[in-house]
VOZA-791682 format. One record per atom (N, C-alpha, C, O): residue number from 1; residue in one letter; atom name; x, y, z. Coordinates in Angstrom, 3 decimals, always signed. Layout:
REM VOZA-791682
PT     n   res   atom         c1         c2         c3
PT   NUM     a     CA          X          Y          Z
...
//
This chain:
REM VOZA-791682
PT     n   res   atom         c1         c2         c3
PT     1     g      N     +0.829     -1.203     +0.000
PT     1     g     CA     +0.000     +0.000     +0.000
PT     1     g      C     +0.864     +1.254     +0.000
PT     1     g      O     +1.997     +1.228     +0.481
PT     2     g      N     +0.342     +2.335     -0.529
PT     2     g     CA     +1.114     +3.563     -0.600
PT     2     g      C     +0.861     +4.478     +0.577
PT     2     g      O     +1.171     +5.668     +0.521
PT     3     g      N     +0.287     +3.920     +1.664
PT     3     g     CA     +0.027     +4.772     +2.809
PT     3     g      C     -1.261     +5.548     +2.647
PT     3     g      O     -1.978     +5.396     +1.658
PT     4     k      N     -1.541     +6.375     +3.625
PT     4     k     CA     -2.781     +7.143     +3.623
PT     4     k      C     -2.459     +8.619     +3.407
PT     4     k      O     -1.552     +9.177     +4.026
PT     5     n      N     -3.232     +9.234     +2.506
PT     5     n     CA     -3.022    +10.654     +2.234
PT     5     n      C     -3.497    +11.486     +3.414
PT     5     n      O     -4.627    +11.340     +3.881
PT     6     q      N     -2.617    +12.361     +3.890
PT     6     q     CA     -2.946    +13.218     +5.015
PT     6     q      C     -2.583    +14.649     +4.704
PT     6     q      O     -1.700    +14.918     +3.890
PT     7     t      N     -3.276    +15.569     +5.361
PT     7     t     CA     -3.023    +16.985     +5.134
PT     7     t      C     -2.898    +17.695     +6.470
PT     7     t      O     -3.706    +17.489     +7.376
PT     8     i      N     -1.881    +18.531     +6.581
PT     8     i     CA     -1.795    +19.388     +7.755
PT     8     i      C     -1.745    +20.838     +7.286
PT     8     i      O     -1.271    +21.140     +6.190
PT     9     k      N     -2.243    +21.722     +8.138
PT     9     k     CA     -2.238    +23.147     +7.804
PT     9     k      C     -1.388    +23.876     +8.824
PT     9     k      O     -1.451    +23.599    +10.022
PT    10     v      N     -0.600    +24.802     +8.336
PT    10     v     CA     +0.255    +25.576     +9.224
PT    10     v      C     +0.411    +26.984     +8.663
PT    10     v      O     +0.434    +27.183     +7.449
PT    11     s      N     +0.517    +27.951     +9.559
PT    11     s     CA     +0.688    +29.334     +9.151
PT    11     s      C     +2.165    +29.694     +9.259
PT    11     s      O     +2.771    +29.538    +10.319
PT    12     v      N     +2.740    +30.175     +8.164
PT    12     v     CA     +4.181    +30.424     +8.127
PT    12     v      C     +4.463    +31.872     +7.740
PT    12     v      O     +3.906    +32.365     +6.760
PT    13     p      N     +5.323    +32.562     +8.496
PT    13     p     CA     +5.664    +33.939     +8.132
PT    13     p      C     +6.261    +34.011     +6.731
PT    13     p      O     +7.149    +33.233     +6.383
PT    14     q      N     +5.763    +34.958     +5.930
PT    14     q     CA     +6.246    +35.095     +4.557
PT    14     q      C     +7.731    +35.408     +4.482
PT    14     q      O     +8.392    +35.088     +3.494
PT    15     k      N     +8.255    +36.037     +5.534
PT    15     k     CA     +9.657    +36.447     +5.478
PT    15     k      C    +10.610    +35.252     +5.379
PT    15     k      O    +11.782    +35.419     +5.041
PT    16     l      N    +10.114    +34.055     +5.672
PT    16     l     CA    +10.964    +32.874     +5.518
PT    16     l      C    +11.214    +32.556     +4.044
PT    16     l      O    +12.171    +31.861     +3.704
PT    17     g      N    +10.342    +33.071     +3.174
PT    17     g     CA    +10.527    +32.842     +1.742
PT    17     g      C     +9.886    +31.538     +1.290
PT    17     g      O    +10.108    +30.485     +1.888
PT    18     a      N     +9.096    +31.619     +0.237
PT    18     a     CA     +8.310    +30.473     -0.230
PT    18     a      C     +9.182    +29.261     -0.541
PT    18     a      O     +8.847    +28.134     -0.175
PT    19     l      N    +10.295    +29.498     -1.215
PT    19     l     CA    +11.159    +28.387     -1.618
PT    19     l      C    +11.785    +27.706     -0.404
PT    19     l      O    +11.821    +26.478     -0.318
PT    20     n      N    +12.274    +28.509     +0.526
PT    20     n     CA    +12.817    +27.976     +1.779
PT    20     n      C    +11.809    +27.103     +2.508
PT    20     n      O    +12.128    +26.018     +2.995
PT    21     i      N    +10.582    +27.609     +2.568
PT    21     i     CA     +9.517    +26.897     +3.273
PT    21     i      C     +9.268    +25.558     +2.593
PT    21     i      O     +9.233    +24.511     +3.241
PT    22     e      N     +9.099    +25.611     +1.289
PT    22     e     CA     +8.779    +24.414     +0.524
PT    22     e      C     +9.877    +23.356     +0.661
PT    22     e      O     +9.607    +22.193     +0.962
PT    23     q      N    +11.107    +23.782     +0.435
PT    23     q     CA    +12.227    +22.844     +0.507
PT    23     q      C    +12.423    +22.323     +1.923
PT    23     q      O    +12.675    +21.137     +2.135
PT    24     g      N    +12.303    +23.229     +2.885
PT    24     g     CA    +12.489    +22.856     +4.279
PT    24     g      C    +11.459    +21.842     +4.745
PT    24     g      O    +11.797    +20.863     +5.410
PT    25     f      N    +10.197    +22.080     +4.391
PT    25     f     CA     +9.130    +21.173     +4.798
PT    25     f      C     +9.295    +19.809     +4.146
PT    25     f      O     +9.129    +18.775     +4.792
PT    26     t      N     +9.623    +19.820     +2.863
PT    26     t     CA     +9.797    +18.557     +2.147
PT    26     t      C    +10.921    +17.746     +2.774
PT    26     t      O    +10.774    +16.551     +3.029
PT    27     r      N    +12.056    +18.418     +3.020
PT    27     r     CA    +13.199    +17.743     +3.642
PT    27     r      C    +12.827    +17.172     +5.004
PT    27     r      O    +13.159    +16.034     +5.335
PT    28     k      N    +12.126    +17.998     +5.787
PT    28     k     CA    +11.742    +17.600     +7.141
PT    28     k      C    +10.828    +16.381     +7.104
PT    28     k      O    +11.009    +15.437     +7.872
PT    29     l      N     +9.857    +16.408     +6.217
PT    29     l     CA     +8.919    +15.284     +6.121
PT    29     l      C     +9.640    +13.997     +5.747
PT    29     l      O     +9.346    +12.931     +6.287
PT    30     l      N    +10.578    +14.104     +4.826
PT    30     l     CA    +11.274    +12.910     +4.356
PT    30     l      C    +12.181    +12.305     +5.432
PT    30     l      O    +12.602    +11.153     +5.319
PT    31     e      N    +12.478    +13.086     +6.471
PT    31     e     CA    +13.272    +12.557     +7.588
PT    31     e      C    +12.433    +11.652     +8.490
PT    31     e      O    +12.971    +10.838     +9.240
PT    32     l      N    +11.113    +11.801     +8.409
PT    32     l     CA    +10.239    +11.073     +9.323
PT    32     l      C     +9.996     +9.655     +8.818
PT    32     l      O     +9.637     +9.453     +7.658
PT    33     p      N    +10.195     +8.672     +9.700
PT    33     p     CA    +10.125     +7.269     +9.268
PT    33     p      C     +8.756     +6.822     +8.773
PT    33     p      O     +8.660     +5.852     +8.021
PT    34     w      N     +7.681     +7.524     +9.188
PT    34     w     CA     +6.340     +7.087     +8.775
PT    34     w      C     +5.861     +7.760     +7.489
PT    34     w      O     +4.759     +7.479     +7.016
PT    35     i      N     +6.676     +8.639     +6.926
PT    35     i     CA     +6.299     +9.289     +5.674
PT    35     i      C     +6.714     +8.396     +4.498
PT    35     i      O     +7.829     +7.874     +4.462
PT    36     v      N     +5.801     +8.233     +3.544
PT    36     v     CA     +6.115     +7.440     +2.350
PT    36     v      C     +6.947     +8.301     +1.403
PT    36     v      O     +6.446     +9.257     +0.811
PT    37     a      N     +8.228     +7.945     +1.271
PT    37     a     CA     +9.184     +8.789     +0.554
PT    37     a      C     +8.896     +8.882     -0.941
PT    37     a      O     +9.105     +9.933     -1.546
PT    38     g      N     +8.428     +7.815     -1.532
PT    38     g     CA     +8.224     +7.815     -2.976
PT    38     g      C     +6.960     +8.539     -3.396
PT    38     g      O     +6.768     +8.825     -4.578
PT    39     a      N     +6.101     +8.834     -2.442
PT    39     a     CA     +4.809     +9.435     -2.762
PT    39     a      C     +4.922    +10.954     -2.835
PT    39     a      O     +5.876    +11.551     -2.337
PT    40     d      N     +3.931    +11.553     -3.463
PT    40     d     CA     +3.920    +13.003     -3.622
PT    40     d      C     +3.817    +13.728     -2.298
PT    40     d      O     +3.020    +13.364     -1.433
PT    41     i      N     +4.628    +14.754     -2.151
PT    41     i     CA     +4.430    +15.706     -1.068
PT    41     i      C     +4.003    +16.998     -1.750
PT    41     i      O     +4.751    +17.575     -2.540
PT    42     r      N     +2.798    +17.440     -1.436
PT    42     r     CA     +2.290    +18.652     -2.076
PT    42     r      C     +2.213    +19.768     -1.047
PT    42     r      O     +1.704    +19.587     +0.059
PT    43     i      N     +2.725    +20.914     -1.433
PT    43     i     CA     +2.694    +22.058     -0.535
PT    43     i      C     +2.015    +23.222     -1.247
PT    43     i      O     +2.476    +23.683     -2.291
PT    44     r      N     +0.922    +23.686     -0.670
PT    44     r     CA     +0.176    +24.796     -1.269
PT    44     r      C     +0.243    +25.975     -0.327
PT    44     r      O     -0.088    +25.853     +0.852
PT    45     m      N     +0.667    +27.116     -0.837
PT    45     m     CA     +0.782    +28.296     +0.003
PT    45     m      C     -0.093    +29.421     -0.518
PT    45     m      O     -0.052    +29.763     -1.700
PT    46     v      N     -0.877    +29.986     +0.370
PT    46     v     CA     -1.709    +31.124     +0.015
PT    46     v      C     -1.322    +32.292     +0.915
PT    46     v      O     -1.399    +32.204     +2.141
PT    47     a      N     -0.904    +33.387     +0.285
PT    47     a     CA     -0.494    +34.555     +1.054
PT    47     a      C     -1.688    +35.140     +1.791
PT    47     a      O     -2.763    +35.326     +1.221
PT    48     s      N     -1.475    +35.425     +3.072
PT    48     s     CA     -2.528    +36.001     +3.891
PT    48     s      C     -1.862    +36.945     +4.887
PT    48     s      O     -1.304    +36.508     +5.893
PT    49     g      N     -1.926    +38.239     +4.597
PT    49     g     CA     -1.211    +39.203     +5.426
PT    49     g      C     +0.284    +38.951     +5.335
PT    49     g      O     +0.837    +38.872     +4.239
PT    50     d      N     +0.939    +38.823     +6.482
PT    50     d     CA     +2.387    +38.580     +6.497
PT    50     d      C     +2.701    +37.096     +6.513
PT    50     d      O     +3.856    +36.697     +6.663
PT    51     f      N     +1.671    +36.285     +6.359
PT    51     f     CA     +1.842    +34.842     +6.484
PT    51     f      C     +1.443    +34.111     +5.217
PT    51     f      O     +0.738    +34.653     +4.365
PT    52     y      N     +1.903    +32.874     +5.104
PT    52     y     CA     +1.367    +31.945     +4.116
PT    52     y      C     +0.496    +30.953     +4.880
PT    52     y      O     +0.952    +30.312     +5.827
PT    53     d      N     -0.743    +30.837     +4.464
PT    53     d     CA     -1.548    +29.719     +4.943
PT    53     d      C     -1.088    +28.524     +4.134
PT    53     d      O     -1.345    +28.443     +2.933
PT    54     t      N     -0.418    +27.613     +4.780
PT    54     t     CA     +0.255    +26.535     +4.083
PT    54     t      C     -0.440    +25.214     +4.336
PT    54     t      O     -0.729    +24.844     +5.475
PT    55     e      N     -0.701    +24.513     +3.246
PT    55     e     CA     -1.347    +23.211     +3.325
PT    55     e      C     -0.355    +22.190     +2.795
PT    55     e      O     +0.124    +22.298     +1.666
PT    56     i      N     -0.056    +21.207     +3.613
PT    56     i     CA     +0.940    +20.203     +3.239
PT    56     i      C     +0.243    +18.848     +3.146
PT    56     i      O     -0.326    +18.363     +4.124
PT    57     s      N     +0.296    +18.247     +1.966
PT    57     s     CA     -0.287    +16.915     +1.788
PT    57     s      C     +0.826    +15.911     +1.585
PT    57     s      O     +1.796    +16.171     +0.874
PT    58     f      N     +0.675    +14.754     +2.223
PT    58     f     CA     +1.715    +13.730     +2.147
PT    58     f      C     +1.065    +12.371     +2.390
PT    58     f      O     -0.097    +12.290     +2.787
PT    59     y      N     +1.818    +11.323     +2.152
PT    59     y     CA     +1.328     +9.985     +2.433
PT    59     y      C     +2.061     +9.429     +3.643
PT    59     y      O     +3.283     +9.529     +3.753
PT    60     s      N     +1.289     +8.844     +4.541
PT    60     s     CA     +1.852     +8.335     +5.779
PT    60     s      C     +1.413     +6.893     +5.977
PT    60     s      O     +0.275     +6.536     +5.672
PT    61     i      N     +2.316     +6.066     +6.489
PT    61     i     CA     +1.948     +4.684     +6.768
PT    61     i      C     +1.291     +4.560     +8.142
PT    61     i      O     +0.795     +3.494     +8.506
PT    62     r      N     +1.291     +5.656     +8.900
PT    62     r     CA     +0.662     +5.637    +10.224
PT    62     r      C     -0.385     +6.742    +10.321
PT    62     r      O     -0.062     +7.929    +10.324
PT    63     e      N     -1.632     +6.329    +10.397
PT    63     e     CA     -2.719     +7.314    +10.475
PT    63     e      C     -2.658     +8.118    +11.765
PT    63     e      O     -3.101     +9.266    +11.806
PT    64     d      N     -2.111     +7.522    +12.815
PT    64     d     CA     -2.115     +8.170    +14.129
PT    64     d      C     -1.019     +9.219    +14.287
PT    64     d      O     -0.907     +9.851    +15.338
PT    65     m      N     -0.207     +9.405    +13.238
PT    65     m     CA     +0.918    +10.323    +13.370
PT    65     m      C     +0.674    +11.708    +12.791
PT    65     m      O     +1.591    +12.528    +12.752
PT    66     v      N     -0.548    +11.985    +12.341
PT    66     v     CA     -0.788    +13.265    +11.678
PT    66     v      C     -0.598    +14.444    +12.645
PT    66     v      O     -0.049    +15.475    +12.255
PT    67     a      N     -1.042    +14.305    +13.888
PT    67     a     CA     -0.870    +15.389    +14.863
PT    67     a      C     +0.611    +15.600    +15.167
PT    67     a      O     +1.089    +16.731    +15.247
PT    68     r      N     +1.316    +14.499    +15.334
PT    68     r     CA     +2.753    +14.560    +15.600
PT    68     r      C     +3.491    +15.225    +14.431
PT    68     r      O     +4.413    +16.015    +14.633
PT    69     t      N     +3.073    +14.892    +13.217
PT    69     t     CA     +3.700    +15.472    +12.026
PT    69     t      C     +3.505    +16.984    +12.010
PT    69     t      O     +4.434    +17.737    +11.713
PT    70     g      N     +2.295    +17.419    +12.330
PT    70     g     CA     +1.999    +18.850    +12.377
PT    70     g      C     +2.855    +19.569    +13.409
PT    70     g      O     +3.331    +20.684    +13.191
PT    71     e      N     +3.033    +18.898    +14.533
PT    71     e     CA     +3.856    +19.438    +15.615
PT    71     e      C     +5.306    +19.606    +15.148
PT    71     e      O     +5.931    +20.640    +15.388
PT    72     i      N     +5.820    +18.592    +14.490
PT    72     i     CA     +7.202    +18.620    +13.995
PT    72     i      C     +7.389    +19.751    +12.989
PT    72     i      O     +8.393    +20.464    +13.020
PT    73     i      N     +6.413    +19.908    +12.096
PT    73     i     CA     +6.478    +20.975    +11.102
PT    73     i      C     +6.446    +22.345    +11.776
PT    73     i      O     +7.209    +23.241    +11.414
PT    74     r      N     +5.560    +22.498    +12.756
PT    74     r     CA     +5.489    +23.789    +13.455
PT    74     r      C     +6.782    +24.092    +14.211
PT    74     r      O     +7.238    +25.235    +14.233
PT    75     n      N     +7.369    +23.069    +14.828
PT    75     n     CA     +8.663    +23.255    +15.492
PT    75     n      C     +9.730    +23.665    +14.493
PT    75     n      O    +10.604    +24.480    +14.789
PT    76     h      N     +9.642    +23.085    +13.306
PT    76     h     CA    +10.591    +23.396    +12.243
PT    76     h      C    +10.483    +24.868    +11.840
PT    76     h      O    +11.494    +25.525    +11.589
PT    77     v      N     +9.256    +25.378    +11.782
PT    77     v     CA     +9.040    +26.795    +11.477
PT    77     v      C     +9.720    +27.654    +12.540
PT    77     v      O    +10.391    +28.635    +12.220
PT    78     d      N     +9.540    +27.277    +13.804
PT    78     d     CA    +10.177    +28.028    +14.892
PT    78     d      C    +11.699    +28.023    +14.757
PT    78     d      O    +12.359    +29.042    +14.962
PT    79     e      N    +12.241    +26.858    +14.409
PT    79     e     CA    +13.695    +26.757    +14.211
PT    79     e      C    +14.155    +27.683    +13.098
PT    79     e      O    +15.149    +28.395    +13.243
PT    80     l      N    +13.430    +27.673    +11.989
PT    80     l     CA    +13.783    +28.531    +10.858
PT    80     l      C    +13.738    +29.999    +11.259
PT    80     l      O    +14.595    +30.788    +10.863
PT    81     l      N    +12.736    +30.353    +12.045
PT    81     l     CA    +12.609    +31.739    +12.492
PT    81     l      C    +13.766    +32.139    +13.398
PT    81     l      O    +14.281    +33.253    +13.298
PT    82     q      N    +14.171    +31.241    +14.271
PT    82     q     CA    +15.290    +31.523    +15.166
PT    82     q      C    +16.583    +31.680    +14.373
PT    82     q      O    +17.387    +32.573    +14.642
PT    83     e      N    +16.770    +30.799    +13.394
PT    83     e     CA    +17.943    +30.923    +12.521
PT    83     e      C    +17.925    +32.261    +11.805
PT    83     e      O    +18.951    +32.927    +11.665
PT    84     g      N    +16.736    +32.640    +11.356
PT    84     g     CA    +16.566    +33.883    +10.616
PT    84     g      C    +16.934    +35.108    +11.424
PT    84     g      O    +17.397    +36.106    +10.871
PT    85     t      N    +16.730    +35.038    +12.735
PT    85     t     CA    +17.085    +36.191    +13.559
PT    85     t      C    +18.596    +36.251    +13.741
PT    85     t      O    +19.170    +37.327    +13.906
PT    86     k      N    +19.238    +35.074    +13.710
PT    86     k     CA    +20.694    +35.052    +13.825
PT    86     k      C    +21.344    +35.560    +12.545
PT    86     k      O    +22.186    +36.457    +12.577
PT    87     h      N    +20.945    +34.979    +11.424
PT    87     h     CA    +21.417    +35.495    +10.143
PT    87     h      C    +20.231    +35.550     +9.189
PT    87     h      O    +19.661    +34.524     +8.816
PT    88     p      N    +19.875    +36.767     +8.806
PT    88     p     CA    +18.669    +36.962     +7.992
PT    88     p      C    +18.674    +36.086     +6.747
PT    88     p      O    +19.705    +35.897     +6.102
PT    89     i      N    +17.512    +35.565     +6.430
PT    89     i     CA    +17.360    +34.719     +5.250
PT    89     i      C    +17.186    +35.605     +4.020
PT    89     i      O    +16.466    +36.603     +4.059
PT    90     g      N    +17.837    +35.240     +2.954
PT    90     g     CA    +17.656    +35.966     +1.696
PT    90     g      C    +18.666    +37.077     +1.534
PT    90     g      O    +18.999    +37.765     +2.498
PT    91     a      N    +19.151    +37.255     +0.335
PT    91     a     CA    +20.204    +38.214     +0.059
PT    91     a      C    +19.706    +39.656     +0.167
PT    91     a      O    +20.495    +40.573     +0.397
PT    92     k      N    +18.401    +39.852     +0.000
PT    92     k     CA    +17.861    +41.201     -0.017
PT    92     k      C    +17.942    +41.863     +1.367
PT    92     k      O    +18.102    +43.078     +1.481
PT    93     e      N    +17.828    +41.045     +2.398
PT    93     e     CA    +17.821    +41.604     +3.750
PT    93     e      C    +19.227    +41.937     +4.210
PT    93     e      O    +20.140    +41.116     +4.115
PT    94     k      N    +19.386    +43.143     +4.704
PT    94     k     CA    +20.697    +43.517     +5.248
PT    94     k      C    +20.774    +43.069     +6.704
PT    94     k      O    +19.803    +43.187     +7.450
PT    95     p      N    +21.912    +42.564     +7.092
PT    95     p     CA    +22.054    +42.202     +8.530
PT    95     p      C    +21.884    +43.453     +9.376
PT    95     p      O    +22.334    +44.534     +8.997
PT    96     e      N    +21.243    +43.306    +10.508
PT    96     e     CA    +21.061    +44.462    +11.384
PT    96     e      C    +22.372    +44.783    +12.052
PT    96     e      O    +23.079    +43.893    +12.523
PT    97     s      N    +22.699    +46.083    +12.090
PT    97     s     CA    +23.968    +46.451    +12.707
PT    97     s      C    +23.743    +46.789    +14.177
PT    97     s      O    +24.691    +47.127    +14.885
//
């Protein structure tokens, strides 16, 4: 079986950059043992104010892990934000002096 299709929603600050978000989430999901690696990971982002309303669809071999997956993704967003404060993401942003 190819696992069960699951979707999680998360709000992500736009300043992280769409490409960073997409690549970061995909990488993070593929690290998780219950994610079906060969299956599609779809990430849909809709700009809403300073955030992207982000919908992530993936296939999981464990139906009970969807909440945990959402938690991991949200923690990942926090990590990215913390990194961003240390060294701003994107060439356009000047480091704060």
